[in-house]
C-alpha positions, 0 to 999 in steps of 0.5 A, a space after each residue: 513534444 517535450 524534449 529531454 536533454 542533460 542539465 543540472 538539477 537544483 537542490 529542491 529538484 534532487 530532493 523531489 527525485 530522492 523522494 520518488 526513488 523511495 516511493 518506488 523502492 529504488 536504491 539511490 546508490 546503484 541508480 546510475 548503474 541500474 538505470 543504464 538499461 531501460 528495463 527498470 524504467 520500463 517496469 515502472 511505466 508498465 505499472 502506470 500504463 500497462 497497455 503501452 508497455 511490453 517488457 518483452 521488448 526490453 530484455 536486460 542487456 550488458 553492452 553499451 550498444 545494446 543498452 542504447 538500442 533498448 533506450 531508442 526502442 522505449 523512446 520510440 514506442 512509449 515516451 513518444 506516445 506521452 509527448 516526451 522524447 529523449 535526444 540521441 546524446 541523452 540516451 548515450 549518456 543513460 547507456 554509459 551511466 554518466 553521473 547525473 543523467 539518471 537523476 535528470 530522467 527521473 525528474 523528467 518522469 515526475 514532470 510527466 506524471 504531474 502533466 498526466 495527473 492535470 490532464 485527467 483532472 481537466 478531462 473529468 471536469 469537462 466530462 462532468 460539465 457535459 453531464 451538467 449540460 445535458 441534464 435539464 435539472 441542472 441550470 446555469 445562472 449568473 451571479 454577482 461576485 465581488 472581485 477586489 473592488 469590483 463586481 463581476 458576473 460569474 456563471 454558476 451551476 445550480 440543481 433543484 433542492 429536491 435533488 439536493 435533499 436526495 443526495 443528502 439522504 443517500 450520503 447519510 445512509 452511506 455514513 450510517 453503514 460505514 459507522 455500523 461496519 466500523 463498530 463491528 471492526 472495533 468489536 472484532 478487534 476487542 475479541 481477538 485482543 481478549 483471545 490473545 491475552 487469554 492465550 498468553 495467560 494459559 501459556 504462562 500457566 503451562 510454563 509454571 506447572 511443576 515437572 512430574 517426578 517418579 518416586 517410590 516413596 509411600 508419602 507421594 501422592 498418586 492416583 492409579 486404576 485398578 483392575 476394574 478401571 476405578 480410581 484408587 488414591 494412595 498415601 498423600 503427604 501433608 504438604 501435598 494434600 492441599 495442592 490440586 492433583 493433576 492427571 496426565 493421560 494415563 491417570 498419573 500425577 504430573 
């Protein structure tokens, strides 16, 4: 059981704590005040150990005594099951918001995470070795390996070459599928880019269109419908004869 009590952190350890707080979106300026209650830490442990932490057991408190009660509950129900425990004095420091206590606790949490990762890696290695031992297609041979000036015998796992070839084929097939999806993704991204550029061009063109001007001058160009719904073109001034006509919803120039 790893026991946590107050201590002084080195500059490297404090830098490690700052990076961890940044990764977890925790402000360093209000760390001492926020971590005087166990709830923020319980929320982090809920993410990593969802079956171990029940947030209903740690309602937010304001008084020092109630905060201390929260810490004692969390220490017993969660930390002790992870082979980590806080001393009574250290929990009182946390509840009172003593300077430096929260940083020490965060550093211990970082160390706990490292221990958990190492344990998971060891367990994964042991599981793989057990599978190898149960598999008749995997053999253990002893090979000579030079270590320094001497030769030592080292056990080494070996599999049939046919299994190796099959693994290689499977790997190449998966790589081909990944490449196909990447090419398709690149193609879709290019289409999206072209559409975005086209939209920008249309918006620019719409912004440059002249405003519709109402006038009774006979030299202005306009189109209208007669009673038989046929288009009639009236007088067009020489300057507008060369420009294209734009029709609005009612058939008038815009």
